[in-house]
C-alpha positions in Angstrom: 97.8 111.5 127.4 94.5 113.3 127.9 96.2 116.5 126.8 97.1 114.9 123.5 93.6 113.8 122.9 92.2 117.2 123.9 94.7 118.9 121.5 93.8 116.6 118.6 90.0 117.1 119.3 90.3 120.9 119.3 92.6 121.0 116.3 90.3 118.7 114.3 87.2 120.9 115.1 89.2 124.0 114.1 90.3 122.3 110.9 86.8 121.2 110.0 85.4 124.7 110.4 88.4 126.2 108.5 87.6 124.0 105.5 83.9 124.8 105.8 84.6 128.6 106.0 86.9 128.4 103.0 84.2 126.6 101.0 81.6 129.1 102.0 83.9 132.0 101.0 84.6 130.4 97.6 80.9 130.1 96.9 80.3 133.7 98.0 83.4 135.0 96.1 84.9 136.3 99.3 88.5 136.3 100.6 89.7 132.7 100.9 91.9 131.0 103.5 95.3 130.3 101.9 96.0 126.7 101.1 99.2 126.7 103.2 97.1 127.4 106.3 94.6 124.6 105.5 97.5 122.2 105.0 99.3 123.5 108.1 96.3 122.8 110.4 96.0 119.4 108.9 99.7 118.6 109.4 99.5 119.8 113.0 96.9 117.2 113.9 93.7 118.3 112.3 93.7 116.0 109.3 90.7 113.9 110.3 88.6 117.0 110.5 90.1 118.1 107.2 89.3 114.9 105.5 85.7 114.8 106.8 85.0 118.4 105.7 86.7 117.9 102.4 84.3 115.1 101.4 81.3 116.4 103.3 81.5 119.8 101.5 83.3 118.6 98.3 86.1 121.1 98.9 89.6 120.6 97.7 88.9 117.1 96.6 90.3 117.7 93.1 93.6 119.0 94.5 96.2 116.1 94.5 98.3 117.6 97.3 95.3 117.7 99.7 94.3 114.1 98.7 97.9 112.9 99.4 99.0 115.0 102.4 95.8 114.6 104.6 95.5 110.8 104.5 99.3 110.4 104.8 99.5 112.6 107.9 96.5 110.8 109.4 98.3 107.5 109.0 101.5 108.8 110.5 99.7 110.4 113.4 97.7 107.3 114.1 100.9 105.3 114.1 102.5 107.7 116.5 99.5 107.7 118.8 99.7 103.9 119.0 103.3 104.1 119.9 102.7 106.4 122.9 
């Protein structure tokens, strides 16, 4: 079980910094991280980090797919963690 928690912690940290980096790149007009990678890291367990960074940096908060997929995945993953 500790491996699951370690995986989720690392994935959430990576996700947080991916959203941060994408926000910085958008401000500086540099190459962006594709949305599919941001959503993929969220779906693979980094959705808490994604949600925190979305609202902390005001990034992707106007995109409906991010506002639906991230919380939905978080609910599903919390449910699965409680079942383990």
